C-alpha positions in Angstrom: -0.2 0.1 -0.3 1.3 3.3 -0.3 0.2 6.2 1.4 -1.4 10.0 0.1 2.2 11.2 0.7 5.6 9.2 1.3 6.5 5.7 1.9 5.9 3.1 3.9 8.3 2.4 6.7 10.2 -0.6 6.6 11.0 -1.6 10.9 10.2 -3.9 13.3 12.6 -7.0 12.3 12.2 -6.8 8.3 11.5 -9.0 5.7 14.4 -11.6 5.3 16.7 -9.9 2.4 20.3 -10.9 1.7 21.3 -8.5 4.2 19.7 -10.1 6.9 19.0 -13.5 8.4 16.7 -15.6 7.4 14.0 -17.2 9.5 14.1 -20.8 10.7 12.3 -23.3 7.8 8.7 -23.9 9.7 7.3 -27.0 8.5 -35.7 -11.4 7.6 -37.4 -8.3 8.0 -40.5 -7.2 11.0 -43.9 -7.1 10.3 -46.0 -3.8 10.9 -45.9 -2.5 14.7 -48.5 -2.8 17.3 -48.7 -2.5 21.6 -51.7 -4.6 21.4 -51.3 -8.0 23.0 -52.0 -10.8 21.2 -52.4 -9.7 18.1 -51.9 -10.8 14.6 -49.7 -8.2 13.1 -52.1 -8.0 10.0 -51.7 -11.1 9.4 -47.7 -10.8 8.7 -45.4 -13.8 9.8 -42.7 -12.9 12.3 -39.5 -12.1 11.8 -37.1 -14.7 10.5 -33.9 -14.0 13.0 -30.3 -14.5 12.3 -29.2 -17.8 13.4 -26.6 -18.6 16.0 -23.8 -19.8 14.6 -23.2 -23.5 14.8 -19.2 -23.1 13.3 -16.6 -20.6 13.2 -13.4 -20.1 15.0 -13.2 -19.8 18.5 -12.4 -17.1 20.6 -12.1 -15.2 23.8 -15.8 -13.9 25.4 -17.5 -11.3 23.2 -15.7 -7.7 24.6 -18.9 -5.2 25.1 -19.3 -1.6 24.8 -18.0 -0.1 28.1 -20.8 2.1 29.6 -20.6 5.5 28.3 -17.8 7.5 30.0 -15.9 4.2 30.7 -13.3 4.8 28.4 -10.5 7.3 27.9 -12.6 9.3 25.3 -12.4 13.1 24.4 -15.7 15.3 24.1 -14.1 17.9 22.1 -12.8 17.2 18.8 -9.0 16.5 18.5 -7.3 19.6 16.9 -4.0 17.4 15.6 -4.1 13.3 16.5 -1.0 13.2 15.3 0.6 16.0 17.4 -0.8 14.1 20.9 1.5 12.4 23.3 -1.1 12.0 26.6 -3.8 9.5 26.4 -7.0 12.0 26.3 -9.0 12.6 29.5 -12.0 10.7 30.2 -15.2 12.9 30.5 -18.4 11.1 30.8 -21.1 12.1 28.4 -24.4 14.2 29.5 -27.3 11.8 30.6 -30.1 12.4 27.8 -33.7 12.8 29.6 -36.2 10.4 29.6 -39.7 12.1 28.9 -42.0 11.5 31.3 -45.4 13.1 30.2 -46.8 13.4 26.6 -45.8 16.9 26.2 -42.1 16.4 27.2 -41.8 13.8 24.5 -43.6 16.4 21.9 -40.7 18.8 23.3 -38.0 15.7 22.9 -39.0 14.7 19.7 -39.1 18.6 18.1 -35.6 19.2 19.6 -34.2 16.0 17.6 -33.7 14.5 21.3 -36.0 11.8 21.7 -34.8 7.9 21.8 -38.0 6.3 21.6 -40.4 8.1 18.6 -42.0 5.1 18.3 -43.4 5.6 22.0 -44.9 8.5 21.4 -45.6 8.1 16.9 -48.1 5.6 15.9 -50.8 4.1 16.9 -51.2 2.5 20.5 -53.9 0.9 22.2 -55.0 3.0 24.9 -58.2 2.3 27.4 -60.1 4.8 25.8 -59.2 3.4 22.2 -56.7 3.6 18.9 -54.5 6.7 19.5 -52.6 7.6 16.5 -49.8 9.9 16.6 -48.1 11.8 13.6 -45.2 14.5 13.2 -45.7 16.4 10.2 -44.5 19.9 11.6 -45.3 21.9 8.3 -49.2 20.3 7.2 -52.3 22.3 7.9 -54.6 19.1 8.0 -53.5 15.6 8.9 -56.3 12.5 9.1 -56.2 9.0 9.2 -57.8 6.9 6.8 -58.4 2.8 8.4 -58.3 -0.7 6.8 -62.2 -0.5 7.6 -62.6 2.5 5.8 -63.3 4.6 8.7 -61.3 8.1 8.8 -60.6 10.2 11.7 -59.0 13.7 11.2 -55.8 14.2 13.9 -55.9 17.5 15.8 -52.0 19.4 16.1 -51.2 18.7 19.6 -47.8 20.7 19.4 -44.4 21.6 17.9 -46.1 19.5 14.4 -47.4 16.3 16.5 -51.0 15.6 15.3 -53.0 13.3 17.1 -56.5 11.5 17.5 -58.1 8.7 19.4 -60.5 6.2 17.6 -62.7 5.6 20.6 -63.7 2.0 21.6 -61.1 0.2 19.3 -59.8 -2.8 20.7 -57.6 -4.2 18.4 -55.3 -2.3 16.0 -55.5 -2.1 12.0 -53.7 -1.1 9.1 -54.2 3.1 8.2 -52.9 5.4 5.8 -52.4 9.3 6.7 -53.8 12.1 4.7 -51.7 14.8 4.7 -52.7 18.6 3.3 -49.7 21.2 3.5 -50.5 24.8 1.9 -51.1 23.6 -1.4 -54.7 22.1 0.1 -54.3 19.0 -2.2 -54.3 15.6 0.9 -51.3 13.1 -0.2 -51.7 9.8 1.0 -48.4 8.8 3.1 -47.9 5.9 4.9 -46.3 6.1 8.5 -42.9 4.8 9.5 -43.5 4.5 13.0 -46.5 1.9 13.0 -43.7 -0.9 12.0 -41.6 -3.3 14.5 -37.9 -3.3 14.3 -36.4 -4.8 11.3 -33.9 -6.5 13.5 -34.8 -9.6 15.7 -33.3 -10.3 19.4 -30.9 -12.7 17.6 -29.4 -10.4 15.4 -29.0 -7.3 18.4 -27.6 -10.5 20.4 -25.1 -11.2 17.9 -24.1 -7.7 17.5 -23.4 -6.9 21.1 -21.0 -9.9 20.8 -19.8 -8.8 17.5 -20.2 -12.5 16.6 -22.9 -11.4 13.5 -20.7 -12.5 10.5 -23.4 -11.3 7.9 -24.1 -8.0 9.6 -24.7 -6.3 6.0 -27.9 -8.0 6.0 -29.3 -6.2 8.6 -27.2 -3.2 9.6 -27.3 0.0 6.4 -29.8 0.2 4.0 -32.3 -2.4 2.7 -35.4 -2.1 0.5 -38.1 -4.6 2.2 -41.8 -5.6 0.7 -44.4 -6.5 3.0 -48.5 -7.5 2.0 -51.1 -5.9 4.2 -54.4 -5.1 4.0 -54.1 -1.9 2.6 -51.8 -3.5 -0.1 -48.2 -4.3 -0.7 -45.7 -1.5 1.1 -42.4 -1.3 -0.5 -39.8 1.2 1.7 -36.5 1.0 3.4 -35.2 0.2 6.8 -32.1 1.9 8.1 -30.5 0.9 10.8 -27.2 1.7 12.4 -24.6 1.1 15.4 -24.3 4.6 17.0 -24.0 3.4 21.3 -23.3 6.5 22.5 -25.5 9.1 20.4 -28.1 10.9 22.3 -30.6 10.7 19.1 -30.3 9.6 15.6 -32.2 10.8 12.3 -32.3 9.9 8.6 -32.8 12.4 5.8 -32.4 12.2 2.5 -33.8 13.1 -1.5 -37.1 11.2 -0.3 -37.8 14.1 3.1 -35.9 16.6 0.9 -33.0 16.7 3.7 -35.3 17.7 6.6 -33.1 17.5 9.9 -36.3 16.4 12.3 -39.2 14.2 10.2 -37.7 10.9 10.4 -36.2 10.3 14.1 -34.8 6.1 15.1 -35.5 4.4 17.9 -32.7 2.7 20.1 -32.8 -1.1 20.0 -32.7 -1.6 23.7 -29.0 -1.5 25.1 -27.7 -2.6 21.5 -26.7 0.7 20.8 -28.1 0.2 17.1 -30.4 2.5 15.6 -33.5 1.7 13.9 -36.3 3.3 11.2 -38.3 1.8 8.1 -39.8 4.2 5.9 -42.0 2.9 3.4 -41.9 4.3 -0.2 -38.0 4.7 -0.1 -36.6 2.4 -2.9 -33.5 2.0 -5.1 -31.3 4.7 -5.2 -32.4 7.0 -3.0 -29.7 9.3 -1.1 -29.4 9.5 2.9 -27.5 10.3 5.7 -27.4 9.6 9.0 -27.6 12.7 11.8 -26.2 11.5 14.6 -26.2 14.1 18.1 -23.4 13.1 19.5 -22.5 12.4 23.3 -21.3 16.2 23.2 -24.7 17.6 21.9 -23.5 17.9 19.0 -25.3 17.1 15.2 -23.3 15.8 12.8 -23.9 14.3 9.3 -22.4 11.1 8.6 -22.3 9.0 5.9 -23.8 5.2 6.8 -21.0 3.1 7.8 -22.3 0.0 6.2 -23.7 1.6 3.2 -23.8 -0.4 -0.1 -23.8 2.1 -2.2 -22.8 5.8 -2.4 -23.4 9.0 -4.6 -20.3 9.8 -6.9 -18.0 11.6 -4.9 -17.2 14.6 -4.1 -20.9 13.7 -2.7 -20.8 12.9 0.7 -24.3 10.5 0.7 -25.1 6.7 1.1 -27.7 5.6 -1.6 -29.7 2.9 -0.8 -29.7 -0.2 -3.4 -31.5 -3.2 -4.3 -29.3 -6.2 -6.0 -31.2 -7.7 -8.9 -27.7 -9.1 -11.1 -28.4 -12.8 -12.2 -25.0 -14.0 -11.2 -24.0 -16.8 -14.7 -20.8 -18.1 -13.1 -22.2 -21.4 -11.4 -19.8 -23.3 -13.1 -16.7 -21.2 -12.0 -18.4 -21.2 -8.3 -18.4 -25.0 -8.2 -15.0 -25.3 -9.4 -14.1 -22.5 -7.1 -15.4 -24.3 -4.1 -13.7 -28.1 -4.7 -9.9 -26.5 -5.5 -7.0 -25.3 -3.5 -5.8 -22.0 -5.0 -2.6 -22.4 -2.5 -1.5 -25.4 -4.7 -2.3 -24.0 -7.9 -1.3 -21.7 -10.5 -1.7 -18.4 -10.0 0.0 -15.6 -12.0 -1.7 -12.3 -11.0 -2.5 -9.2 -13.3 -3.0 -5.9 -10.3 -4.9 -3.1 -11.8 -6.1 0.5 -11.0 -9.1 0.4 -12.4 -8.9 4.2 -12.6 -5.8 4.4 -15.3 -5.7 0.8 -16.7 -7.5 2.7 -19.5 -9.2 6.6 -18.6 -13.0 6.7 -18.1 -13.9 3.4 -18.3 -16.7 2.3 -16.4 -17.2 -1.6 -14.6 -19.2 -2.4 -17.7 -16.1 -0.8 -20.1 -13.6 -2.7 -18.2 -15.5 -6.1 -18.1 -15.5 -6.3 -22.3 -12.2 -4.4 -22.7 -10.0 -5.4 -19.3 -11.7 -9.2 -19.1 -10.9 -9.3 -22.9 -7.2 -8.1 -22.4 -6.3 -10.2 -19.3 -7.8 -13.5 -21.1 -5.6 -12.9 -23.6 -2.6 -12.6 -22.0 -3.3 -16.4 -20.0 -3.4 -14.6 -16.1 -4.9 -16.6 -13.8 -5.9 -13.6 -11.7 -6.5 -9.9 -11.9 -6.2 -8.2 -8.6 -8.5 -5.0 -8.1 -6.3 -1.8 -6.1 -9.3 -1.3 -3.4 -12.5 -0.5 -4.5 -13.8 0.8 -1.4 -15.0 3.7 -1.8 -12.8 6.7 -0.8 -13.0 10.6 -1.3 -9.3 11.3 -2.2 -8.0 10.1 -5.6 -4.9 10.1 -5.7 -4.6 7.5 -2.2 -5.6 5.1 -4.7 -8.2 3.7 -2.3 -6.0 3.0 0.8 -7.8 5.5 2.6 -11.5 4.3 3.0 -14.4 5.9 3.6 -17.4 3.0 2.5 -16.4 0.0 3.4 -19.3 -1.9 1.9 -20.1 0.3 -1.0 -17.7 -0.2 -4.5 -16.5 3.1 -6.1 -19.3 5.1 -7.5 -17.0 6.4 -9.6 -17.1 3.6 -12.2 -20.8 2.5 -11.6 -23.3 0.7 -9.6 -22.2 -1.9 -7.4 -24.6 -4.6 -9.6 -22.2 -2.8 -12.8 -19.2 -4.3 -10.6 -20.8 -7.8 -10.0 -21.1 -7.6 -13.6 -17.4 -7.2 -14.5 -16.4 -9.8 -11.6 -19.2 -12.3 -13.3 -18.0 -11.7 -16.6 -13.8 -12.5 -15.5 -15.1 -15.5 -13.7 -16.8 -16.8 -17.1 -13.7 -16.2 -18.5 -11.8 -18.3 -16.1 -10.1 -16.1 -14.6 -10.3 -14.9 -10.5 -10.7 -12.1 -8.6 -8.6 -10.5 -5.5 -9.2 -7.5 -3.9 -7.0 -4.9 -1.6 -8.8 -4.9 2.1 -7.5 -2.5 4.4 -8.4 -3.4 7.9 -4.8 -1.6 9.6 -6.7 2.5 9.3 -9.0 4.6 7.2 -9.9 7.8 6.6 -10.2 10.6 9.0 -13.2 12.7 6.7 -15.1 13.9 9.7 -18.3 12.7 7.7 -17.6 9.5 7.8 -16.5 7.0 10.4 -14.1 9.2 12.5 -16.2 10.2 15.4 -19.1 8.4 14.7 -21.1 9.1 17.7 -19.5 11.7 18.8 -16.7 9.8 20.7 -13.5 7.8 19.5 -16.0 4.8 18.2 -14.0 2.7 15.2 -11.1 4.3 16.0 -9.2 3.7 19.3 -9.7 6.6 22.0 -6.1 6.8 22.6 -3.7 8.3 19.7 -0.7 6.2 20.6 -2.9 2.9 19.5 -5.8 5.3 17.4 -3.5 7.2 15.2 -1.3 6.7 12.5 1.8 8.9 12.5 3.0 7.8 9.1 -1.0 7.8 6.9 -2.4 10.8 8.8 -5.5 8.4 9.1 -6.9 6.2 12.2 -6.3 3.0 13.5 -9.4 0.9 14.2 -10.0 -0.2 17.9 -9.5 -3.8 16.8 -10.3 -4.5 20.6 -13.5 -3.4 20.3 -15.6 -6.5 19.5 -18.2 -4.6 17.4 -14.9 -3.3 15.6 -14.2 -6.5 15.0 -17.1 -7.5 13.8 -17.8 -5.0 11.4 -14.5 -6.1 9.8 -14.7 -9.9 9.9 -18.5 -9.5 8.4 -16.8 -7.0 5.4 -14.2 -9.4 4.5 -16.8 -11.8 4.6 -18.8 -9.5 2.5 -17.6 -8.9 -0.6 -16.3 -12.6 -0.8 -19.7 -13.7 -0.6 -22.1 -10.9 -2.3 -19.5 -10.2 -5.2 -18.1 -13.4 -5.6 -14.7 -12.7 -5.1 -12.2 -15.2 -5.1 -9.5 -13.7 -2.9 -8.7 -10.7 -0.8 -4.9 -9.1 -0.6 -4.8 -7.6 3.2 -3.1 -4.4 2.8 -0.2 -3.3 5.4 -0.4 -6.2 7.5 3.0 -5.4 9.1 1.5 -2.0 10.5 -1.4 -4.1 12.4 0.8 -6.6 13.9 3.1 -3.6 15.4 2.3 -1.1 18.5 5.9 0.9 17.8 5.2 0.4 13.8 6.4 3.8 12.8 6.8 5.3 16.2 9.4 6.7 18.4 9.9 5.5 21.8 7.5 7.0 24.4 5.0 6.9 21.9 3.5 3.5 21.7 2.3 1.3 24.5 3.5 -1.9 25.2 0.9 -4.9 26.0 0.0 -6.6 29.1 3.5 -9.1 28.5 5.6 -5.5 28.0 5.8 -6.7 24.1 5.5 -4.5 20.9 3.1 -7.2 19.4 -0.5 -5.7 19.2 -2.6 -8.8 20.5 -6.1 -7.2 19.7 -5.3 -6.4 16.2 -3.6 -10.2 15.6 -7.0 -11.5 17.0 -8.6 -9.8 14.3 -6.2 -10.8 12.0 -6.8 -14.4 12.8 -10.6 -14.1 13.0 -11.1 -12.6 9.9 -8.9 -15.7 8.2 -10.5 -18.7 10.0 -13.8 -17.2 9.3 -13.1 -16.4 5.8 -11.5 -19.9 4.9 -14.4 -21.8 6.9 -17.5 -19.4 5.3 -16.2 -19.6 1.8 -14.1 -22.8 0.5 -11.9 -22.2 -2.3 -10.7 -18.7 -1.4 -7.6 -17.1 -0.7 -6.0 -14.6 1.9 -2.8 -12.5 1.0 -0.8 -10.9 3.4 1.6 -8.0 2.6 3.3 -8.3 5.3 7.2 -7.0 5.5 8.4 -8.4 8.8 9.5 -11.7 9.4 6.7 -12.8 11.8 6.5 -15.9 12.2 3.6 -18.6 10.6 2.1 -15.7 8.2 0.5 -18.3 6.9 0.6 -21.1 9.4 -2.9 -22.4 10.3 -4.6 -20.2 13.2 -5.4 -23.6 15.1 -1.6 -23.5 15.6 -0.8 -19.7 16.7 -0.5 -18.7 12.8 -2.0 -16.1 11.5 -4.1 -18.2 9.0 -3.4 -16.5 5.8 -3.1 -18.5 2.7 -0.4 -17.0 1.0 2.4 -13.8 1.9 3.7 -11.0 -0.2 7.4 -11.9 -0.7 9.4 -8.3 0.2 12.8 -9.3 0.8 12.5 -11.1 -2.6 11.5 -8.1 -4.4 13.8 -5.7 -2.7 16.8 -7.8 -3.2 16.0 -9.1 -6.7 15.0 -5.7 -7.8 18.5 -4.0 -6.2 20.6 -6.8 -8.4 18.4 -5.9 -11.4 19.5 -1.9 -11.1 23.2 -3.5 -11.4 25.2 -3.3 -14.3 25.8 -6.7 -15.8 29.8 -6.0 -15.3 28.9 -5.2 -11.6 26.4 -8.4 -11.2 29.0 -10.8 -10.2 29.3 -8.7 -7.0 26.0 -9.1 -6.3 25.2 -12.7 -7.1 23.5 -13.4 -3.6 21.1 -11.3 -3.4 19.0 -13.6 -6.4 20.5 -16.9 -4.4 19.4 -15.4 -1.2 15.6 -15.8 -1.0 16.5 -20.1 -1.5 17.1 -19.7 2.2 13.5 -18.8 3.2 11.4 -19.5 -0.3 9.7 -22.4 1.6 9.3 -21.3 5.4 6.1 -19.4 4.4 3.8 -19.8 1.6 5.0 -16.9 -0.7 3.2 -15.3 -3.6 6.3 -12.8 -5.5 5.0 -9.0 -6.2 6.3 -6.5 -8.7 3.7 -4.1 -7.3 2.3 -0.4 -8.4 4.5 0.6 -5.0 7.4 -0.7 -6.9 6.6 1.8 -10.0 5.7 4.8 -8.4 6.8 8.2 -6.4 10.1 8.0 -8.2 11.1 4.3 -8.4 11.1 4.5 -12.5 9.3 1.5 -14.1 10.5 -2.1 -13.9 12.1 -1.0 -17.8 13.7 2.5 -16.3 15.2 0.4 -13.7 17.3 -1.9 -15.7 21.0 -0.5 -16.8 22.5 -0.5 -20.2 21.0 0.6 -24.0 17.5 0.5 -25.0 18.1 -2.8 -26.2 19.6 -4.0 -22.8 16.8 -3.1 -20.7 14.3 -4.7 -22.8 16.2 -7.8 -23.1 16.6 -7.7 -19.2 13.0 -7.3 -18.6 12.7 -10.2 -21.0 14.7 -12.1 -18.7 13.6 -10.6 -15.5 9.8 -11.7 -16.4 10.9 -15.1 -16.8 12.9 -15.8 -13.9 9.8 -14.5 -11.7 7.9 -17.3 -13.5 10.0 -19.9 -12.6 11.3 -19.3 -9.4 9.1 -20.7 -6.4 6.2 -18.9 -5.6 3.3 -17.2 -7.1 3.7 -13.9 -9.3 2.2 -11.1 -9.5 3.1 -7.9 -11.8 1.4 -4.4 -12.1 -0.3 -3.1 -15.3 2.1 -1.7 -17.8 4.5 -4.3 -16.8 3.5 -6.9 -19.3 4.9 -4.8 -22.0 7.4 -3.1 -20.6 5.5 0.6 -19.6 8.4 3.2 -19.9 7.3 6.1 -17.8 6.5 5.8 -14.0 3.0 5.0 -13.4 0.8 8.0 -12.6 -2.9 7.7 -11.3 -3.9 10.5 -13.5 -3.5 9.1 -16.6 -4.0 5.8 -18.2 -1.5 3.4 -19.4 1.0 3.9 -22.9 -0.9 1.5 -24.9 0.7 3.4 -28.2 4.0 0.8 -26.8 2.2 -1.9 -28.4 2.7 -0.2 -31.8 6.4 -1.0 -31.5 7.5 -4.3 -32.0 9.9 -4.7 -28.9 7.2 -3.8 -26.5 5.1 -6.0 -28.2 7.2 -8.3 -28.0 7.6 -8.7 -24.0 3.6 -8.7 -24.5 3.8 -11.8 -26.5 6.5 -13.2 -23.8 4.1 -12.4 -21.0 1.5 -14.7 -23.0 3.5 -17.2 -23.6 4.8 -17.4 -20.2 1.1 -17.6 -18.6 0.7 -20.6 -21.1 3.8 -22.6 -20.1 3.2 -21.9 -16.8 -0.1 -23.2 -16.8 0.6 -26.5 -18.7 3.6 -27.7 -16.7 2.7 -28.4 -12.8 6.6 -28.4 -12.3 5.9 -24.4 -11.8 3.3 -24.2 -9.4 2.4 -27.5 -7.7 5.1 -27.3 -5.1 5.6 -23.6 -4.9 5.8 -23.9 -1.0 7.9 -27.1 -0.3 11.7 -27.8 -1.2 11.0 -31.1 -3.4 10.2 -28.6 -5.6 13.2 -27.0 -6.5 16.4 -28.3 -7.0 19.9 -26.0 -8.0 21.8 -26.7 -10.5 24.2 -24.0 -10.3 23.8 -21.5 -7.4 27.7 -20.1 -7.8 28.1 -19.3 -11.1 28.8 -15.4 -10.5 31.6 -15.2 -12.5 29.2 -15.7 -15.6 25.9 -13.4 -13.6 24.2 -17.2 -14.4 21.8 -19.1 -12.2 20.2 -22.6 -13.4 17.7 -24.9 -11.3 15.6 -27.0 -11.9 11.6 -27.0 -11.1 9.7 -30.5 -10.2 6.0 -30.9 -10.4 5.8 -34.4 -7.5 7.5 -35.4 -4.3 9.0 -37.9 -6.0 10.3 -36.0 -8.8 9.2 -38.5 -11.2 6.7 -36.2 -12.9 6.5 -32.8 -14.6 10.4 -31.1 -14.8 11.5 -27.8 -15.9 15.2 -27.0 -16.4 15.9 -23.5 -16.0 19.0 -21.4 -16.8 19.0 -17.3 -16.1 21.7 -15.4 -17.9 22.2 -11.6 -16.7 25.5 -11.4 -17.4 26.1 -9.8 -20.5 27.8 -12.2 -22.4 26.3 -15.1 -24.2 26.8 -18.5 -22.6 27.4 -20.3 -26.1 27.3 -23.5 -24.7 26.2 -23.9 -21.3 26.5 -27.3 -20.0 23.2 -27.8 -18.0 22.7 -31.2 -15.9 19.6 -32.9 -15.9 18.2 -35.4 -13.9 16.5 -37.5 -17.2 18.3 -38.8 -20.3 16.7 -38.9 -23.8 15.4 -35.7 -25.5 15.2 -32.7 -23.9 13.3 -29.7 -25.7 13.7 -25.8 -25.4 10.7 -24.6 -24.4 11.1 -21.0 -24.2 14.0 -18.2 -24.9 13.8 -15.0 -24.5 16.4 -13.8 -26.9 15.0 -15.0 -29.9 14.0 -12.8 -32.8 16.0 -9.6 -31.7 16.5 -6.7 -33.7 20.1 -8.5 -35.0 18.1 -11.5 -35.9 18.9 -14.4 -33.7 16.6 -16.8 -34.0 14.2 -18.3 -31.1 15.2 -21.4 -29.7 12.1 -22.8 -28.6 11.5 -26.6 -30.0 14.9 -26.8 -30.5 15.3 -30.7 -29.3 18.6 -31.1 -27.2 20.4 -34.8 -26.4 21.1 -35.6 -23.0 24.5 -37.1 -23.0 25.8 -39.2 -20.5 28.2 -36.8 -19.1 27.3 -36.0 -15.2 27.1 -31.6 -15.0 25.4 -30.0 -11.7 25.1 -32.4 -9.1 23.2 -34.7 -11.8 23.6 -37.8 -14.0 23.4 -36.4 -17.3 23.5 -33.4 -19.1 23.0 -30.8 -22.5 24.5 -28.4 -24.1 22.1 -25.1 -24.4 23.2 -21.8 -25.7 21.7 -19.2 -23.5 22.4 -15.6 -24.9 23.4 -12.4 -22.7 20.7 -10.6 -20.7 18.2 -14.2 -21.7 16.5 -17.4 -19.6 15.8 -20.4 -21.1 13.6 -23.3 -20.0 13.9 -27.1 -21.0 11.5 -29.7 -20.5 11.8 -33.9 -21.1 10.5 -34.4 -25.0 6.5 -35.6 -24.1 6.6 -34.9 -20.9 3.2 -34.5 -19.9 1.1 -31.3 -19.5 -1.9 -30.5 -18.3 -5.0 -28.1 -20.4 -6.0 -25.3 -19.0 -9.5 -27.0 -18.5 -8.0 -29.4 -15.6 -5.6 -27.1 -13.6 -6.2 -26.8 -9.7 -7.6 -30.1 -9.2 -5.9 -30.2 -6.2 -7.9 -30.5 -3.2 -5.0 -31.3 -1.1 -4.8 -31.0 3.2 -3.3 -27.6 2.8 -6.4 -26.4 1.6 -8.6 -28.2 4.7 -5.5 -27.0 7.3 -5.8 -23.3 6.2 -9.6 -23.8 7.1 -8.8 -24.7 10.7 
């Protein structure tokens, strides 16, 4: 991840590089309301509560939100969180007066301070009959028409509250309001305050415990439909968690942004505020007006909004999905597949600059066709969650449950994922649970006090990225994040999550000087609460959604990142190999004549390559902020730079671990990436750059068809050095194997990063007979050198490189060559990723 400014610090036990020691290898909605005992609720069924989980990761007893004033929160807004060095002073919020008379209740409602508006408004059975009250402050008259046709006129009581009694009534009825304003015309309206809560007791219990794994189904805005005696009612239920708020209202374009007309009710001690508003549907814009513990009213976007208006607008949007998925074959295969032992070559994409002005649906055609043609198994999208500042690239999130409106509606994003799946391409999303944007209209100080963020800036403020850090110890905040991970995997059929900035979550002293952080209960610098969040998210994801993968961007040597949570690991499926990335890019920048003195930069990664399940990233972070493109990192003439890029890409594809490259690398983009402009697609009109593009296409084909290049990525049995010490020639050679017994698929690799050709190079091989050159990155250059691809070589009974046989092969300067035995079994794209071995089951434990 890259912040708005600067770059990520690397501290707290860095990822091993050639300059640091390697770690040891380790092996449903509710019906209308009534106060009448035993009433039938107009014949509607009871709501179906969210069931108790029957499985899932175990964890410590749920942490309950402390009572008002029990934590060190500040009432006033902080001036500059980054400059606060002392913990905030605890100050108990003022208690909210409880109305004891109708007059007090009307006054509280009119003042926007009533926590239980349904106690005053709506319909209530009283000894004298059925009392109906409505809040219509600008009306000239209000009447009620009941389902049996009877009409009564309401009288204005005070401050916009109208009331009337249907004398002698012994049960409630469905009804509608007839409201006239200055125009003198009666408008039929439904009454939000005649409906029961849309969250059941089990929902509230799970929210209180922080264990509602489908939190998005009950909080936020949901279009619901209820049949009734006076016709079917369609509307939207709004629910938001704001435990220390004094009152909450919902306003939107449905009520011309009125700040008083739609007061929400507080559901017991859950901290959840709720209101069902008839007539509100898909596309409606809304905000919550939260009267905080300090008495101030703040406009807030819905933390659980599943859609937003187009930035810079700040409103949330009601959304009802109508997408019809057509990826059933993919989803079935995914559930039966272990992605950790299958092929994975990832194309990382920034949606806004791959091609500018493309929507999700535009990308569903152009991006899908492009990636399918190149043969990548997956795309990884930089964060699609809504964010207000485009140059943050999505890493400073304000709406965690909403795909960015810059490219379309949520169903448009579903369509993009669907089309990728139909093309055989998996989808990975960047996910940012470590910190969030400070915009005051979003998550920050949501109920007037620190809520989603930790109250103490030593744990709740990120000094390097200028953002808030989640309070990982608060159970409802953990629930918000864990459910968010599941949301993208289940609701959008996403195949994996790459978790951003894991190192910044794991260490309490990340980017902090002495005295700026608080040790954990054991006196150490490990953030135990963040560790618990990560383990819970991973274990829950693998248990609920078989066949997915979670990936850690983790830049230190924290042990067990990809080990199961049941054995104390973090539970990720893969980890970015940042040590390999740093070493290999350092090596690439050296002139060939000097590379012999830096030979260990490329050999060192094999000292720890099997201690975790690694993915090799050449990501957006490496081609921005003055680092230059991959092409520009290589020294020499343009011919040498292009040859080096080709050799390096083939080296990446053959190295143990999955691989990822950032968009543009596949055709040797020359300019450094910038989010405000598109890629330099015109380079594909130049033969030299199109040749790199074709090489990536060929690499993906060869990679998919040869299990030796991916089946044992994380096991030592899948790799063997032929010659790791040929530094005088800047040459590296090794074998990749596809089976434990090494009797199946095998690929021999020779990489020459030197300025002179090895002609010939004697290369040891494990089997006699004929070997075919599968790939040669040097062929058909501007000097007419033919490709050796397809050339058959005879293995002689001449031991070399610790092997009983050897071949002689030409390896041009700055090139990579692959060889395979003639007749070696390969597999087609339709049968890849069939391994459902123990590793996938292990990760979900």
